[in-house]
C-alpha positions as CSV (number, residue, x, y, z in Angstrom):
1,X,0.3,0.5,0.0
2,X,1.2,3.6,-0.4
3,X,2.0,6.1,1.5
4,X,0.8,9.9,0.2
5,X,3.6,11.9,1.3
6,X,2.6,14.5,3.0
7,X,3.5,18.0,2.7
8,X,5.1,20.0,5.4
9,X,2.8,23.7,4.4
10,X,3.5,24.5,8.4
11,X,7.3,24.9,7.4
12,X,6.3,27.2,5.3
13,X,3.9,29.4,6.5
14,X,7.1,29.6,9.4
15,X,9.6,31.1,6.4
16,X,6.6,33.3,5.6
17,X,5.8,35.2,9.1
18,X,9.7,34.8,9.5
19,X,10.0,37.3,5.9
20,X,7.7,38.8,6.1
21,X,8.4,39.8,9.7
22,X,12.1,40.5,8.6
23,X,10.5,43.2,6.1
24,X,7.9,44.8,8.2
25,X,10.6,45.4,11.1
26,X,13.2,46.8,8.3
27,X,9.5,49.2,7.4
28,X,8.4,50.3,11.1
29,X,11.4,50.1,13.5
30,X,10.4,48.8,16.6
31,X,11.2,50.4,19.6
32,X,12.7,49.1,23.0
33,X,10.4,49.4,26.0
34,X,11.4,51.8,28.9
35,X,11.6,48.7,31.6
36,X,11.0,50.5,35.3
37,X,10.0,48.1,37.9
38,X,7.5,50.9,39.7
39,X,4.2,51.4,37.8
40,X,4.4,54.2,35.2
41,X,2.1,57.1,35.7
42,X,-0.7,58.6,32.8
43,X,-1.2,61.9,34.2
44,X,1.7,63.5,36.4
45,X,-0.6,65.5,38.1
46,X,-2.2,63.1,41.8
47,X,-5.5,62.7,41.8
48,X,-5.3,63.9,46.0
49,X,-2.5,64.6,47.6
50,X,-2.6,62.6,50.9
51,X,-4.7,59.5,50.2
52,X,-6.1,58.2,52.7
53,X,-5.5,61.1,55.3
54,X,-1.5,59.5,55.8
55,X,-0.2,57.9,52.7
56,X,1.0,60.6,50.5
57,X,0.1,61.8,47.3
58,X,-2.0,59.2,44.4
59,X,-1.0,59.0,41.2
60,X,-2.9,57.7,38.2
61,X,-1.2,54.6,37.5
62,X,-0.9,52.1,34.4
63,X,-1.9,49.6,36.5
64,X,-5.0,50.9,37.9
65,X,-7.0,50.7,34.5
66,X,-5.9,47.4,34.8
67,X,-6.9,46.5,37.5
68,X,-10.4,48.2,36.6
69,X,-10.6,46.0,33.0
70,X,-9.4,42.6,34.4
71,X,-12.4,42.8,37.5
72,X,-15.2,43.8,35.2
73,X,-14.2,40.7,31.8
74,X,-14.0,38.5,35.0
75,X,-17.6,39.5,36.4
76,X,-19.1,39.5,32.2
77,X,-17.4,36.0,32.2
78,X,-19.0,34.8,35.2
79,X,-22.5,36.4,34.2
80,X,-21.9,34.2,30.1
81,X,-21.1,30.7,32.4
82,X,-23.4,31.2,34.7
83,X,-26.4,31.9,31.8
84,X,-24.7,29.0,30.1
85,X,-25.3,26.5,32.5
86,X,-28.7,27.9,33.8
87,X,-30.2,27.0,29.7
88,X,-28.0,23.9,29.7
89,X,-29.9,23.5,33.5
90,X,-33.8,24.5,31.2
91,X,-32.5,22.0,28.6
92,X,-30.9,18.8,28.3
93,X,-28.7,19.4,31.6
94,X,-25.5,19.0,29.1
95,X,-22.8,22.3,29.5
96,X,-22.0,23.8,26.4
97,X,-20.3,26.8,25.4
98,X,-18.1,29.4,28.1
99,X,-20.3,27.3,31.0
100,X,-18.8,23.9,30.2
101,X,-15.9,25.3,30.1
102,X,-16.3,26.9,33.4
103,X,-17.7,23.7,35.1
104,X,-14.8,21.8,33.7
105,X,-11.9,24.6,35.2
106,X,-13.8,24.6,38.7
107,X,-14.4,21.0,39.0
108,X,-10.7,20.4,38.9
109,X,-9.7,22.3,40.5
110,X,-12.6,21.1,43.1
111,X,-11.3,17.5,42.7
112,X,-7.4,18.3,43.7
113,X,-8.6,20.7,47.1
114,X,-10.7,17.8,48.3
115,X,-7.5,15.6,47.6
116,X,-5.2,17.3,49.6
117,X,-7.0,19.7,52.1
118,X,-9.7,16.5,52.7
119,X,-13.7,16.6,52.0
120,X,-14.6,18.2,56.0
121,X,-12.5,21.4,54.7
122,X,-12.6,21.4,50.5
123,X,-16.2,23.6,50.7
124,X,-14.4,25.9,53.2
125,X,-10.8,26.1,51.3
126,X,-12.4,25.9,47.1
127,X,-13.7,29.5,46.6
128,X,-10.1,31.5,48.5
129,X,-8.1,28.6,46.0
130,X,-10.2,29.2,43.2
131,X,-11.0,32.9,43.1
132,X,-7.0,33.8,43.6
133,X,-5.9,31.2,40.9
134,X,-8.9,32.3,38.1
135,X,-7.5,36.0,38.9
136,X,-3.8,35.5,38.7
137,X,-4.0,33.3,36.0
138,X,-6.9,35.7,33.9
139,X,-4.3,39.0,35.0
140,X,-0.7,37.4,33.5
141,X,-3.0,35.8,30.0
142,X,-3.9,39.8,29.5
143,X,-0.7,41.0,29.6
144,X,0.0,39.1,26.2
145,X,-3.1,40.9,24.6
146,X,-1.0,42.5,21.7
147,X,-1.0,46.2,21.8
148,X,-1.7,46.0,25.7
149,X,1.9,47.4,26.5
150,X,2.6,49.8,23.1
151,X,-0.4,51.8,23.6
152,X,0.1,54.8,25.8
153,X,0.1,58.2,26.7
154,X,3.7,60.1,25.6
155,X,6.0,62.4,28.5
156,X,9.0,64.2,28.4
157,X,11.4,62.1,29.3
158,X,13.8,63.8,32.1
159,X,16.7,62.7,30.3
160,X,17.3,60.4,27.4
161,X,14.4,60.3,25.9
162,X,13.3,58.8,22.1
163,X,12.1,61.5,19.3
164,X,8.7,61.5,17.9
165,X,6.3,62.2,14.5
166,X,3.0,63.4,14.7
167,X,0.4,61.2,13.3
168,X,-2.3,64.1,13.2
169,X,-5.3,64.6,15.6
170,X,-3.3,64.4,18.5
171,X,-1.1,61.5,18.3
172,X,2.4,60.6,17.6
173,X,4.7,57.9,16.3
174,X,8.2,57.0,18.7
175,X,10.6,56.8,16.7
176,X,14.1,54.5,17.1
177,X,16.6,57.5,17.1
178,X,17.2,59.0,20.9
179,X,18.7,62.1,22.3
180,X,20.0,63.8,24.9
181,X,17.2,66.8,25.6
182,X,13.6,67.8,23.8
183,X,13.3,63.6,24.3
184,X,10.0,60.9,24.9
185,X,8.8,58.4,27.1
186,X,5.9,56.2,26.6
187,X,3.7,55.6,30.0
188,X,1.2,52.3,28.5
189,X,-2.5,53.0,29.4
190,X,-2.5,49.5,29.8
191,X,0.3,47.6,32.1
192,X,0.2,43.7,33.7
193,X,-0.3,44.3,37.7
194,X,1.8,40.9,38.4
195,X,4.8,43.4,37.7
196,X,3.4,46.0,40.7
197,X,4.7,45.1,43.6
198,X,1.1,46.2,45.4
199,X,-0.9,44.4,43.6
200,X,0.8,41.1,44.7
201,X,1.6,42.3,47.9
202,X,-2.0,42.9,48.4
203,X,-3.1,39.6,47.2
204,X,-0.4,38.1,49.6
205,X,-1.8,40.4,52.5
206,X,-4.9,38.3,51.7
207,X,-4.1,34.6,51.3
208,X,-1.5,35.0,54.4
209,X,-5.5,36.4,56.1
210,X,-7.1,33.3,54.8
211,X,-4.2,30.8,56.3
212,X,-5.2,31.9,59.5
213,X,-8.7,32.5,59.4
214,X,-8.7,28.5,57.9
215,X,-6.6,27.8,60.9
216,X,-8.9,29.4,63.4
217,X,-11.8,27.7,62.2
218,X,-10.8,24.2,62.4
219,X,-8.9,24.6,65.9
220,X,-10.5,27.6,67.6
221,X,-7.6,29.9,69.5
222,X,-5.2,26.8,69.8
223,X,-4.7,27.0,66.1
224,X,-1.9,30.1,68.8
225,X,-0.9,27.5,70.5
226,X,2.1,26.6,67.3
227,X,3.0,30.1,68.0
228,X,2.9,30.6,72.2
229,X,3.6,27.2,72.8
230,X,4.6,27.5,76.6
231,X,2.6,24.0,77.6
232,X,5.6,22.1,79.2
233,X,7.5,25.7,80.4
234,X,6.9,24.0,83.8
235,X,6.3,20.4,83.6
236,X,9.4,20.6,81.5
237,X,11.3,23.3,81.5
238,X,14.0,22.5,79.3
239,X,11.0,20.8,76.3
240,X,9.2,23.6,77.6
241,X,11.2,26.5,76.4
242,X,13.2,24.7,72.9
243,X,8.9,24.5,72.4
244,X,8.7,27.8,72.8
245,X,11.6,28.5,70.4
246,X,10.1,26.5,67.9
247,X,6.7,29.0,68.4
248,X,9.3,31.8,67.7
249,X,10.5,30.6,64.3
250,X,7.0,29.5,63.1
251,X,5.8,33.2,63.5
252,X,9.1,33.8,61.5
253,X,8.4,30.9,59.1
254,X,4.2,32.3,58.7
255,X,5.3,36.3,57.9
256,X,8.3,35.0,55.5
257,X,4.7,33.7,53.6
258,X,4.0,37.3,52.7
259,X,7.4,37.6,51.2
260,X,7.6,34.2,49.3
261,X,3.6,35.5,47.7
262,X,4.7,38.5,47.4
263,X,8.4,38.5,45.8
264,X,7.8,35.0,43.8
265,X,5.3,36.6,42.1
266,X,7.2,39.6,40.8
267,X,10.0,38.8,40.3
268,X,9.0,35.9,37.2
269,X,6.7,37.9,35.5
270,X,9.2,41.0,35.5
271,X,11.6,38.9,34.7
272,X,9.8,38.0,31.7
273,X,9.0,41.2,31.1
274,X,12.7,42.0,30.4
275,X,13.3,38.5,28.6
276,X,11.2,39.2,25.8
277,X,12.6,42.8,25.4
278,X,16.7,41.7,26.0
279,X,15.6,39.1,23.5
280,X,13.8,41.4,21.1
281,X,16.9,43.8,20.8
282,X,19.2,40.9,20.0
283,X,17.4,39.7,17.3
284,X,16.8,42.5,15.7
285,X,14.3,42.9,12.9
286,X,13.2,38.9,13.0
287,X,9.7,39.1,15.0
288,X,8.6,35.6,14.6
289,X,11.6,35.2,17.4
290,X,11.1,37.2,20.0
291,X,6.8,36.0,19.2
292,X,8.1,32.3,20.2
293,X,10.1,33.7,23.7
294,X,5.6,35.0,24.5
295,X,5.2,31.5,24.4
296,X,7.5,31.1,27.1
297,X,5.8,34.1,29.0
298,X,2.0,32.4,28.6
299,X,3.5,29.5,30.1
300,X,5.4,30.8,33.2
301,X,1.9,32.8,33.7
302,X,-0.1,29.8,33.4
303,X,2.5,28.5,36.1
304,X,2.3,31.0,38.4
305,X,-0.8,30.9,38.8
306,X,-1.0,27.4,39.0
307,X,2.2,28.0,42.2
308,X,0.4,30.7,43.6
309,X,-3.0,29.3,44.3
310,X,-2.2,25.4,45.4
311,X,0.7,27.2,48.1
312,X,-2.5,29.2,49.8
313,X,-4.3,25.8,49.3
314,X,-2.1,23.2,50.3
315,X,-1.3,26.2,53.4
316,X,-4.4,26.2,54.6
317,X,-4.8,22.5,54.7
318,X,-2.1,22.4,56.7
319,X,-4.1,25.0,59.2
320,X,-6.7,22.8,59.6
321,X,-4.5,20.0,61.0
322,X,-3.9,19.4,64.7
323,X,-0.8,19.9,65.8
324,X,2.1,19.4,68.7
325,X,-0.1,18.3,72.1
326,X,-2.8,18.5,70.5
327,X,-2.0,14.7,68.0
328,X,-1.0,13.6,70.8
329,X,-4.0,13.9,73.1
330,X,-6.1,12.5,69.7
331,X,-4.0,9.3,69.2
């Protein structure tokens, strides 16, 4: 039986895209972004001089519009999924479309929670785990949309900047040529919120708070005995002192989770931004190869959302378990 030879048409598509990227890269030379750790200000003047009475000036930075868009889109997806599931309940009980996708995702996350935390506490831990993971995942993937961090407001540069070309109607294009004085820089309208320390720190504090709430809910005030263990201090002084020192280490370890959560997510996502910019500058006009780096950025975004959510879920499950003397008393 003769086998038909397959035509490698996908290779030709990649070759055509590379040639097109090389040509377009020569016509429209890309401008390297300004890599800054802090979020850029969209408006130079602060919205309020003394936010909350003690926090100082409050500026409109480009992560705030991203935060608003993320929340709105998640609400739209949730409304569409709820409508799809209600419609399936009234017909053949078979979910389709967005309802089917969300049901599959949530069922997978719930099974993971039940496998780690057990049936008793799965329903209590699952909303925290699923909400944090889905929100971080959505926030990480949203920044991969083309034009997300390349369209914005042009400001005068304090130092070296770029030349601009007027396009009319208040719009201008930043040119690759750099000038020492009178140059401009771009502050994008939207910036990924996972590369803002304020967002990652807030999320870490929420995760830390949820862990403590779950521990108190499961064990009552006895949960804090692992931090201040003085039960054997007078009965067995030596081991009681050791238990007390171990409790102090537990306090340090618990607060270290805030730093771990904060800088793990921020560091990995910010490193992805720097990696894409560096690879793009090294490869020059060949635009298809930096696009492949974006696939790696997609992978990192998914993994970091999964890690953040899983660590929160695992720590909450650990907080529901007895420790020390409580476990021995149960036996």
